[in-house]
DRENTORKOL-3810 file (N, C-alpha, C; in nm, 4 decimals):
REM DRENTORKOL-3810
@n.u->0.4494; n.v->3.2578; n.w->3.1884; ca.u->0.5030; ca.v->3.3934; ca.w->3.1824; c.u->0.4017; c.v->3.4838; c.w->3.1127
@n.u->0.4054; n.v->3.6118; n.w->3.1453; ca.u->0.3113; ca.v->3.7083; ca.w->3.0907; c.u->0.3185; c.v->3.7227; c.w->2.9405
@n.u->0.4399; n.v->3.7192; n.w->2.8850; ca.u->0.4555; ca.v->3.7363; ca.w->2.7401; c.u->0.3926; c.v->3.6203; c.w->2.6641
@n.u->0.4107; n.v->3.4995; n.w->2.7143; ca.u->0.3543; ca.v->3.3817; ca.w->2.6482; c.u->0.2023; c.v->3.3886; c.w->2.6497
@n.u->0.1464; n.v->3.4252; n.w->2.7627; ca.u->0.0006; ca.v->3.4380; ca.w->2.7747; c.u->-0.0506; c.v->3.5453; c.w->2.6793
@n.u->0.0194; n.v->3.6571; n.w->2.6712; ca.u->-0.0224; ca.v->3.7655; ca.w->2.5824; c.u->-0.0211; c.v->3.7198; c.w->2.4368
@n.u->0.0835; n.v->3.6484; n.w->2.3962; ca.u->0.0934; ca.v->3.5981; ca.w->2.2585; c.u->-0.0217; c.v->3.5024; c.w->2.2293
@n.u->-0.0501; n.v->3.4122; n.w->2.3224; ca.u->-0.1597; ca.v->3.3170; ca.w->2.3024; c.u->-0.2926; c.v->3.3896; c.w->2.2866
@n.u->-0.3177; n.v->3.4900; n.w->2.3698; ca.u->-0.4418; ca.v->3.5667; ca.w->2.3607; c.u->-0.4486; c.v->3.6446; c.w->2.2298
@n.u->-0.3360; n.v->3.7016; n.w->2.1884; ca.u->-0.3327; ca.v->3.7761; ca.w->2.0625; c.u->-0.3631; c.v->3.6839; c.w->1.9451
@n.u->-0.3101; n.v->3.5630; n.w->1.9468; ca.u->-0.3346; ca.v->3.4700; ca.w->1.8367; c.u->-0.4808; c.v->3.4276; c.w->1.8292
@n.u->-0.5474; n.v->3.4176; n.w->1.9431; ca.u->-0.6913; ca.v->3.3883; ca.w->1.9438; c.u->-0.7670; c.v->3.5020; c.w->1.8760
@n.u->-0.7295; n.v->3.6248; n.w->1.9080; ca.u->-0.7933; ca.v->3.7418; ca.w->1.8469; c.u->-0.7652; c.v->3.7456; c.w->1.6971
@n.u->-0.6415; n.v->3.7214; n.w->1.6573; ca.u->-0.6060; ca.v->3.7220; ca.w->1.5151; c.u->-0.6906; c.v->3.6219; c.w->1.4372
@n.u->-0.7059; n.v->3.5026; n.w->1.4941; ca.u->-0.7838; ca.v->3.3997; ca.w->1.4259; c.u->-0.9302; c.v->3.4409; c.w->1.4152
@n.u->-0.9859; n.v->3.4939; n.w->1.5233; ca.u->-1.1260; ca.v->3.5356; ca.w->1.5224; c.u->-1.1510; c.v->3.6472; c.w->1.4214
@n.u->-1.0518; n.v->3.7341; n.w->1.4038; ca.u->-1.0658; ca.v->3.8470; ca.w->1.3121; c.u->-1.0250; c.v->3.8125; c.w->1.1690
@n.u->-0.9698; n.v->3.6943; n.w->1.1479; ca.u->-0.9203; ca.v->3.6587; ca.w->1.0155; c.u->-0.8050; c.v->3.7486; c.w->0.9735
@n.u->-0.7205; n.v->3.7820; n.w->1.0690; ca.u->-0.6104; ca.v->3.8761; ca.w->1.0485; c.u->-0.5027; c.v->3.8157; c.w->0.9579
@n.u->-0.4581; n.v->3.8922; n.w->0.8590; ca.u->-0.3516; ca.v->3.8464; ca.w->0.7699; c.u->-0.2170; c.v->3.8550; c.w->0.8412
@n.u->-0.1187; n.v->3.7822; n.w->0.7897; ca.u->0.0160; ca.v->3.7878; ca.w->0.8469; c.u->0.0690; c.v->3.9310; c.w->0.8473
@n.u->0.0410; n.v->4.0048; n.w->0.7411; ca.u->0.0895; ca.v->4.1424; ca.w->0.7307; c.u->0.0309; c.v->4.2318; c.w->0.8394
@n.u->-0.0927; n.v->4.2040; n.w->0.8808; ca.u->-0.1584; ca.v->4.2888; ca.w->0.9800; c.u->-0.1333; c.v->4.2459; c.w->1.1242
@n.u->-0.0870; n.v->4.1243; n.w->1.1443; ca.u->-0.0671; ca.v->4.0751; ca.w->1.2811; c.u->0.0311; c.v->4.1612; c.w->1.3594
@n.u->0.1427; n.v->4.1964; n.w->1.3003; ca.u->0.2437; ca.v->4.2733; ca.w->1.3732; c.u->0.1923; c.v->4.4127; c.w->1.4051
@n.u->0.1210; n.v->4.4740; n.w->1.3111; ca.u->0.0674; ca.v->4.6085; ca.w->1.3346; c.u->-0.0366; c.v->4.6062; c.w->1.4456
@n.u->-0.1291; n.v->4.5126; n.w->1.4398; ca.u->-0.2331; ca.v->4.5038; ca.w->1.5421; c.u->-0.1742; c.v->4.4631; c.w->1.6764
@n.u->-0.0862; n.v->4.3642; n.w->1.6749; ca.u->-0.0270; ca.v->4.3154; ca.w->1.7995; c.u->0.0517; c.v->4.4219; c.w->1.8727
@n.u->0.1290; n.v->4.4993; n.w->1.8012; ca.u->0.2095; ca.v->4.6022; ca.w->1.8675; c.u->0.1277; c.v->4.7251; c.w->1.9047
@n.u->0.0152; n.v->4.7447; n.w->1.8397; ca.u->-0.0708; ca.v->4.8596; ca.w->1.8705; c.u->-0.1224; c.v->4.8542; c.w->2.0141
@n.u->-0.1457; n.v->4.7356; n.w->2.0658; ca.u->-0.2052; ca.v->4.7216; ca.w->2.1985; c.u->-0.1025; c.v->4.7047; c.w->2.3109
@n.u->0.0253; n.v->4.7146; n.w->2.2803; ca.u->0.1278; ca.v->4.7017; ca.w->2.3842; c.u->0.1254; c.v->4.8202; c.w->2.4797
@n.u->0.1537; n.v->4.7952; n.w->2.6045; ca.u->0.1559; ca.v->4.8998; ca.w->2.7061; c.u->0.2824; c.v->4.8900; c.w->2.7914
@n.u->0.3248; n.v->5.0011; n.w->2.8432; ca.u->0.4331; ca.v->5.0150; ca.w->2.9399; c.u->0.5576; c.v->4.9328; c.w->2.9069
@n.u->0.5930; n.v->4.8336; n.w->2.9921; ca.u->0.7169; ca.v->4.7586; ca.w->2.9715; c.u->0.7161; c.v->4.6828; c.w->2.8398
@n.u->0.6003; n.v->4.6329; n.w->2.8006; ca.u->0.5910; ca.v->4.5605; ca.w->2.6737; c.u->0.6204; c.v->4.6535; c.w->2.5569
@n.u->0.5745; n.v->4.7756; n.w->2.5656; ca.u->0.6005; ca.v->4.8730; ca.w->2.4601; c.u->0.7495; c.v->4.9052; c.w->2.4536
@n.u->0.8153; n.v->4.9170; n.w->2.5667; ca.u->0.9593; ca.v->4.9419; ca.w->2.5693; c.u->1.0358; c.v->4.8235; c.w->2.5111
@n.u->0.9926; n.v->4.7017; n.w->2.5464; ca.u->1.0535; ca.v->4.5816; ca.w->2.4897; c.u->1.0432; c.v->4.5851; c.w->2.3375
@n.u->0.9247; n.v->4.6200; n.w->2.2854; ca.u->0.9035; ca.v->4.6224; ca.w->2.1408; c.u->0.9940; c.v->4.7251; c.w->2.0734
@n.u->1.0091; n.v->4.8408; n.w->2.1341; ca.u->1.0977; ca.v->4.9427; ca.w->2.0778; c.u->1.2405; c.v->4.8894; c.w->2.0676
@n.u->1.2853; n.v->4.8180; n.w->2.1704; ca.u->1.4201; ca.v->4.7605; ca.w->2.1691; c.u->1.4350; c.v->4.6538; c.w->2.0609
@n.u->1.3323; n.v->4.5699; n.w->2.0442; ca.u->1.3356; ca.v->4.4677; ca.w->1.9392; c.u->1.3471; c.v->4.5338; c.w->1.8028
@n.u->1.2664; n.v->4.6369; n.w->1.7787; ca.u->1.2703; ca.v->4.7061; ca.w->1.6493; c.u->1.4077; c.v->4.7660; c.w->1.6232
@n.u->1.4677; n.v->4.8249; n.w->1.7253; ca.u->1.6010; ca.v->4.8828; ca.w->1.7082; c.u->1.7041; c.v->4.7761; c.w->1.6742
@n.u->1.7023; n.v->4.6663; n.w->1.7503; ca.u->1.7983; ca.v->4.5576; ca.w->1.7289; c.u->1.7812; c.v->4.4924; c.w->1.5926
@n.u->1.6605; n.v->4.4531; n.w->1.5619; ca.u->1.6368; ca.v->4.3769; ca.w->1.4391; c.u->1.6318; c.v->4.4674; c.w->1.3168
@n.u->1.5687; n.v->4.5807; n.w->1.3300; ca.u->1.5567; ca.v->4.6718; ca.w->1.2167; c.u->1.6912; c.v->4.7237; c.w->1.1706
@n.u->1.7825; n.v->4.7439; n.w->1.2637; ca.u->1.9162; ca.v->4.7921; ca.w->1.2285; c.u->1.9906; c.v->4.6894; c.w->1.1441
@n.u->1.9556; n.v->4.5632; n.w->1.1623; ca.u->2.0191; ca.v->4.4573; ca.w->1.0844; c.u->1.9492; c.v->4.4307; c.w->0.9521
@n.u->1.8481; n.v->4.5114; n.w->0.9214; ca.u->1.7757; ca.v->4.4948; ca.w->0.7958; c.u->1.6757; c.v->4.3809; c.w->0.7970
@n.u->1.6425; n.v->4.3315; n.w->0.9154; ca.u->1.5484; ca.v->4.2205; ca.w->0.9269; c.u->1.4058; c.v->4.2744; c.w->0.9199
@n.u->1.3236; n.v->4.2127; n.w->0.8357; ca.u->1.1817; ca.v->4.2466; ca.w->0.8311; c.u->1.1157; c.v->4.1720; c.w->0.9454
@n.u->1.0527; n.v->4.2452; n.w->1.0352; ca.u->0.9964; ca.v->4.1852; ca.w->1.1554; c.u->0.8547; c.v->4.1368; c.w->1.1269
@n.u->0.8351; n.v->4.0060; n.w->1.1401; ca.u->0.7039; ca.v->3.9451; ca.w->1.1227; c.u->0.6500; c.v->3.9045; c.w->1.2589
@n.u->0.5255; n.v->3.8608; n.w->1.2623; ca.u->0.4663; ca.v->3.8145; ca.w->1.3875; c.u->0.5459; c.v->3.6964; c.w->1.4421
@n.u->0.5835; n.v->3.6022; n.w->1.3571; ca.u->0.6587; ca.v->3.4856; ca.w->1.4026; c.u->0.7928; c.v->3.5260; c.w->1.4632
@n.u->0.8616; n.v->3.6186; n.w->1.4005; ca.u->0.9902; ca.v->3.6654; ca.w->1.4536; c.u->0.9698; c.v->3.7362; c.w->1.5864
@n.u->0.8648; n.v->3.8163; n.w->1.5982; ca.u->0.8417; ca.v->3.8883; ca.w->1.7237; c.u->0.8115; c.v->3.7911; c.w->1.8369
@n.u->0.7425; n.v->3.6805; n.w->1.8078; ca.u->0.7143; ca.v->3.5804; ca.w->1.9113; c.u->0.8435; c.v->3.5165; c.w->1.9595
@n.u->0.9357; n.v->3.4901; n.w->1.8678; ca.u->1.0633; ca.v->3.4289; ca.w->1.9043; c.u->1.1475; c.v->3.5216; c.w->1.9912
@n.u->1.1263; n.v->3.6516; n.w->1.9785; ca.u->1.2043; ca.v->3.7498; ca.w->2.0540; c.u->1.1500; c.v->3.7731; c.w->2.1935
@n.u->1.0308; n.v->3.7200; n.w->2.2223; ca.u->0.9691; ca.v->3.7472; ca.w->2.3536; c.u->1.0235; c.v->3.6572; c.w->2.4607
END
């Protein structure tokens, strides 16, 4: 699936850049486009409304 491939590619980039856990979500969501960006907005609304702090690991589980 496209989302799984995107996550795998993002994790390769994170490792190469030495990206911290705190920066993974910011960098990962920065490059989202079109339907993926809409999906992310929906995740933020759903999870953020419940007071959940969204981490990279949580965002992967939501894909």
